[in-house]
C-alpha positions as CSV (number, residue, x, y, z in Angstrom):
1,M,-21.8,157.6,174.3
2,L,-20.7,154.4,172.7
3,H,-21.7,151.2,174.4
4,F,-19.5,148.7,172.5
5,Q,-15.9,147.9,172.0
6,P,-13.9,148.0,168.8
7,A,-13.6,144.7,167.0
8,P,-10.3,142.8,167.9
9,G,-7.7,142.0,165.3
10,Q,-7.9,145.2,163.3
11,F,-4.2,145.7,163.0
12,G,-1.9,143.2,161.2
13,P,1.7,142.3,161.8
14,E,2.9,144.7,159.1
15,V,2.5,147.6,161.6
16,Q,5.4,146.1,163.6
17,N,7.7,147.0,160.7
18,P,9.1,150.4,160.0
19,G,6.8,152.7,158.0
20,L,3.9,155.1,158.1
21,W,0.2,154.0,158.4
22,V,-2.9,156.2,158.5
23,W,-6.4,154.9,159.4
24,R,-9.7,156.8,159.4
25,V,-12.1,155.9,162.2
26,E,-15.4,154.6,160.8
27,K,-18.0,153.2,163.1
28,M,-15.6,151.8,165.6
29,K,-13.4,150.4,162.9
30,A,-9.9,151.5,161.8
31,V,-10.0,151.8,157.9
32,L,-6.6,152.0,156.4
33,L,-6.2,154.8,153.9
34,D,-4.9,154.4,150.4
35,P,-1.5,156.1,150.0
36,S,-3.0,158.7,147.6
37,E,-5.3,159.9,150.5
38,V,-2.5,160.3,153.1
39,G,-2.1,163.9,154.1
40,S,-5.8,164.8,153.5
41,F,-8.0,165.0,156.6
42,Y,-11.8,165.5,156.8
43,N,-12.7,167.9,159.6
44,G,-15.6,165.7,160.7
45,D,-13.5,162.6,161.2
46,S,-10.8,161.2,163.6
47,Y,-7.7,159.4,162.4
48,L,-4.9,157.2,163.7
49,V,-1.4,157.8,162.4
50,L,1.4,155.4,163.2
51,K,5.0,156.1,162.4
52,N,7.1,153.1,163.3
53,H,10.8,154.0,163.4
54,G,12.0,150.4,163.9
55,E,14.6,150.1,166.6
56,Q,14.1,153.8,167.5
57,G,10.5,153.1,168.6
58,A,7.2,154.3,167.4
59,D,4.9,157.4,167.6
60,L,1.1,156.9,167.6
61,H,-1.0,160.0,166.8
62,M,-4.7,160.4,167.3
63,W,-5.8,163.2,165.0
64,I,-9.1,164.9,165.9
65,G,-11.1,167.0,163.4
66,E,-12.6,170.2,164.6
67,K,-16.1,168.9,163.8
68,S,-15.7,165.2,164.8
69,S,-18.3,163.9,167.2
70,R,-17.5,163.0,170.8
71,D,-18.4,159.3,170.1
72,E,-15.9,159.2,167.2
73,Q,-13.2,160.7,169.4
74,V,-13.9,158.0,172.1
75,A,-13.7,155.4,169.4
76,C,-10.4,156.8,168.2
77,A,-9.0,156.6,171.7
78,M,-10.2,153.0,172.1
79,L,-8.6,152.0,168.8
80,A,-5.3,153.7,169.8
81,T,-5.3,151.7,173.0
82,Q,-5.8,148.5,171.1
83,L,-3.0,149.4,168.7
84,D,-0.7,150.4,171.5
85,N,-1.3,147.1,173.3
86,F,-0.7,145.2,170.0
87,L,2.7,147.0,169.9
88,G,3.5,146.1,173.5
89,G,2.8,149.5,174.9
90,D,5.9,150.8,173.3
91,P,4.7,153.8,171.2
92,V,4.7,157.4,172.4
93,Q,1.1,158.5,172.0
94,H,0.0,162.0,170.9
95,R,-3.4,163.5,170.5
96,Q,-3.3,166.0,167.7
97,V,-6.1,168.6,167.2
98,Q,-6.9,170.1,163.8
99,G,-5.0,173.4,163.4
100,I,-2.6,173.0,166.3
101,E,-0.7,169.9,165.3
102,T,2.9,169.5,166.5
103,P,5.9,170.0,164.2
104,E,6.7,166.3,164.6
105,F,3.3,165.4,163.2
106,M,3.6,167.9,160.3
107,A,7.0,166.4,159.5
108,L,5.3,163.1,158.7
109,F,3.8,164.7,155.6
110,P,6.6,166.5,153.8
111,R,4.3,167.4,150.9
112,G,1.9,169.1,153.3
113,V,-1.4,168.6,155.1
114,S,-4.8,169.6,153.8
115,Y,-8.2,169.8,155.6
116,K,-11.5,169.1,153.8
117,D,-15.1,169.5,154.8
118,G,-17.2,166.5,155.7
119,G,-16.9,163.2,157.6
120,V,-18.2,159.7,158.1
121,E,-20.7,160.7,160.9
122,S,-22.4,163.3,158.7
123,G,-22.4,161.0,155.7
124,F,-21.1,163.9,153.8
125,R,-18.2,163.7,151.3
126,R,-17.7,166.0,148.5
127,T,-17.7,163.6,145.5
128,Q,-16.1,164.5,142.3
129,G,-18.7,163.0,140.0
130,S,-18.5,163.6,136.3
131,G,-18.4,167.4,136.5
132,P,-15.5,169.7,137.4
133,V,-14.5,170.0,141.1
134,H,-13.8,173.5,142.4
135,R,-12.0,173.9,145.8
136,L,-10.1,176.8,147.4
137,Y,-7.3,176.2,149.9
138,Q,-5.6,178.8,152.1
139,I,-1.9,178.3,152.7
140,K,-0.8,179.9,156.0
141,G,1.9,179.6,158.6
142,K,5.7,180.1,159.1
143,R,7.2,177.0,160.6
144,N,4.3,174.6,160.3
145,I,2.4,175.6,157.1
146,R,-1.0,174.1,156.5
147,A,-3.5,174.1,153.7
148,K,-7.1,174.6,154.8
149,E,-10.1,174.4,152.6
150,V,-12.0,177.7,152.7
151,E,-15.1,179.2,151.0
152,L,-14.8,179.5,147.3
153,S,-14.9,183.3,147.2
154,W,-12.7,186.3,147.0
155,S,-13.8,187.1,150.6
156,S,-11.6,184.2,151.7
157,F,-8.5,185.9,150.2
158,N,-6.1,188.3,151.8
159,K,-2.8,189.9,150.8
160,G,-0.8,188.0,153.4
161,D,-1.3,184.4,152.5
162,C,-1.1,182.1,149.5
163,F,-4.0,180.2,148.0
164,I,-4.6,177.2,145.7
165,L,-7.7,177.2,143.5
166,D,-8.4,173.6,142.4
167,L,-10.4,173.6,139.2
168,G,-9.9,169.9,138.3
169,E,-7.8,170.0,135.1
170,I,-6.2,173.3,136.2
171,I,-4.7,174.1,139.6
172,V,-4.0,177.8,140.2
173,S,-1.2,178.6,142.7
174,W,-1.8,182.2,143.9
175,I,0.7,184.3,146.0
176,G,-0.5,187.3,148.0
177,S,1.7,190.5,147.8
178,E,2.4,190.3,151.6
179,A,2.9,186.5,151.9
180,N,6.0,185.3,153.7
181,I,8.7,183.3,152.1
182,F,7.8,180.1,153.8
183,E,4.2,180.2,152.4
184,K,5.6,181.0,148.9
185,Q,7.8,177.9,149.0
186,K,5.0,175.7,150.3
187,V,2.2,176.7,148.0
188,R,3.8,175.1,145.0
189,E,4.6,171.9,146.9
190,I,0.9,171.5,148.0
191,A,-0.3,172.3,144.5
192,S,1.9,169.5,143.3
193,L,0.5,167.2,146.0
194,I,-3.1,167.9,144.9
195,R,-2.1,167.3,141.2
196,D,-0.3,164.0,142.0
197,T,-2.9,162.6,144.4
198,D,-6.4,164.0,143.9
199,R,-5.8,164.4,140.2
200,H,-3.5,161.4,139.7
201,G,-1.0,163.6,137.8
202,K,-3.6,164.7,135.2
203,A,-3.8,168.4,135.9
204,R,-1.8,171.5,135.0
205,I,-0.5,173.9,137.6
206,V,-0.7,177.7,136.8
207,D,1.4,180.0,138.9
208,S,0.1,183.5,139.6
209,T,0.6,186.4,141.9
210,E,-1.7,189.1,143.2
211,G,-2.7,191.5,140.5
212,E,-1.9,189.0,137.7
213,E,-4.7,186.5,138.1
214,P,-5.2,184.1,135.1
215,E,-8.4,184.0,133.1
216,E,-9.4,180.6,134.5
217,M,-9.4,182.0,138.0
218,L,-11.4,185.1,137.2
219,K,-14.0,183.1,135.3
220,V,-14.8,181.2,138.5
221,L,-14.4,183.9,141.1
222,G,-15.2,187.0,139.2
223,Q,-13.2,190.3,139.1
224,K,-10.9,190.7,142.1
225,P,-12.0,193.2,144.7
226,E,-9.7,195.1,147.0
227,L,-8.3,192.5,149.4
228,A,-7.7,192.8,153.1
229,G,-4.1,193.1,154.4
230,S,-2.1,190.4,156.0
231,T,-3.3,188.8,159.2
232,P,-0.3,188.0,161.4
233,E,-0.5,185.0,163.6
234,E,-0.8,185.5,167.3
235,D,2.5,185.8,169.1
236,S,3.3,182.9,171.4
237,K,4.3,183.9,175.0
238,A,7.8,182.6,175.5
239,D,7.5,182.3,179.3
240,A,4.4,180.1,179.0
241,S,6.4,177.3,177.4
242,N,8.6,177.1,180.5
243,T,5.7,177.1,183.1
244,A,4.4,173.8,184.3
245,A,3.2,171.8,187.3
246,L,3.6,168.1,188.1
247,Y,1.0,165.7,189.5
248,K,1.1,162.1,190.6
249,V,-1.7,159.9,189.5
250,S,-2.4,156.6,191.4
251,D,-5.2,154.1,192.0
252,A,-3.5,152.4,194.9
253,T,-6.6,153.1,197.0
254,G,-8.9,151.5,194.4
255,S,-9.9,154.8,192.8
256,M,-7.9,157.2,190.7
257,T,-6.4,160.0,192.8
258,M,-4.2,163.0,191.7
259,T,-1.8,164.8,193.9
260,K,0.3,167.9,193.0
261,I,3.9,167.3,193.9
262,S,5.5,170.4,192.4
263,E,3.9,173.6,191.2
264,K,6.9,175.0,189.3
265,S,9.4,173.7,186.8
266,P,12.2,172.8,186.4
267,F,11.5,169.6,188.4
268,A,13.9,167.1,189.9
269,K,13.9,164.0,187.8
270,E,13.7,161.9,190.9
271,L,10.1,163.0,191.4
272,L,9.1,160.5,188.6
273,V,8.6,157.2,190.4
274,R,8.5,154.1,188.2
275,D,5.5,152.6,190.1
276,D,3.1,155.5,189.2
277,C,1.9,157.6,186.4
278,F,2.3,161.4,186.3
279,I,0.8,164.4,184.6
280,L,2.9,167.3,183.6
281,D,0.6,170.3,183.2
282,N,1.8,172.8,180.5
283,G,-1.8,173.7,179.7
284,A,-1.0,177.4,179.6
285,N,0.9,176.6,176.4
286,G,-1.7,174.1,175.2
287,K,0.1,170.9,176.2
288,I,-0.5,168.0,178.7
289,F,2.0,165.1,179.2
290,V,1.2,161.8,180.8
291,W,4.3,159.8,181.9
292,K,3.8,156.1,182.4
293,G,6.2,154.5,184.8
294,N,7.3,151.0,183.9
295,G,6.1,149.7,187.3
296,A,2.6,151.3,187.1
297,N,-0.2,148.8,187.0
298,A,-2.0,147.9,183.8
299,E,-5.1,149.9,184.6
300,E,-3.2,153.1,185.2
301,K,-1.5,152.7,181.8
302,R,-4.7,151.7,180.0
303,V,-6.6,154.9,181.1
304,A,-3.7,157.3,180.4
305,L,-5.6,159.3,177.8
306,Q,-8.7,159.3,180.0
307,M,-6.6,160.7,182.8
308,A,-5.5,163.5,180.6
309,D,-9.1,164.3,179.4
310,S,-10.3,164.4,183.0
311,F,-7.5,166.7,184.0
312,I,-8.1,169.0,181.0
313,Q,-11.8,169.3,182.1
314,Q,-10.9,169.8,185.7
315,M,-8.5,172.6,184.8
316,Q,-11.1,174.1,182.4
317,Y,-8.7,174.0,179.5
318,D,-10.2,174.0,176.0
319,M,-10.2,170.3,174.9
320,M,-9.9,171.3,171.2
321,K,-6.9,173.5,171.8
322,T,-4.9,171.2,174.1
323,Q,-2.4,168.6,172.8
324,V,-1.8,165.4,174.8
325,E,1.4,163.4,174.7
326,I,1.6,160.0,176.5
327,L,5.1,158.8,177.3
328,P,6.2,155.4,178.4
329,Q,9.2,155.5,180.8
330,G,12.4,155.5,178.7
331,K,10.6,157.1,175.7
332,E,10.7,160.7,176.9
333,T,10.9,163.4,174.3
334,I,13.2,166.5,174.4
335,I,10.1,168.7,174.9
336,F,9.2,166.7,178.0
337,K,12.8,166.6,179.3
338,Q,13.2,170.4,179.2
339,F,11.0,170.7,182.2
340,F,13.4,168.8,184.4
341,K,16.8,169.6,185.9
342,N,19.9,167.9,184.5
343,W,18.1,165.2,182.6
344,N,20.6,162.9,180.9
């Protein structure tokens, strides 16, 4: 575990203005990404993403890669607290986990999100060097479509998805025969994103469909074998999204205590007392909310994410499949409000 604190003064006054900022966490430092890198995430890293809406407030996202170390995740949380304090505790905070990001997070990157292997901790980055770079991305989803780097092999393909084969000077956009309309629309957008950012506009996009693979694709992958059929996503359970319990968290006795005050939603809004913090448990649907009352003491507010992590462990939820949202009083989201009666 880390035994030191992030260096102060890592965030400048520009973050108080409307805009989007993305930082990679590197050895307890927040390193601002170049605009050309925004939207690409290494699965061994953690990131901070700030969307400042101006008078409408701000959203601060902690993005956690599936292979990021625990130390790096702790560093990300510390830096998020520092940035939140710098902005007066105003942002709504979200912890995003690779592969299960919220629609709000995905909407910050209209040209798509891509995952790449590697990270700071491992010291591994796929460098382009002087030779050609070959990468394969799978495009999958319906409402929140993501590009994920997969093994460069026909075994990664199936009829139900779209794929992008990045060969450096040529980018092949491939559409499976059973792909849905949303994936078909998105594959070209993400191919264009790769061309304009990774290739700085110096690449040609080749569109193809299953059974009509271009020569450049076959030269790298070999002859196409019989592909597997579509792999439909797991159906979400509608009732799970409406099931929740509410807990009060307080350190009035000198140590943090947690008390269940209602085990079934919808809740009465009056249960949220401004002098305390509360946890709304929607863990069955992979979501935990922490509500920070305006009158709660500074320590309770500071350890909000720690509260959520402890709760997730206590409930034996999967940390890497559970989203966390931290809401200051007055900044509640529609998703949070839906668990209460007559919120207006």
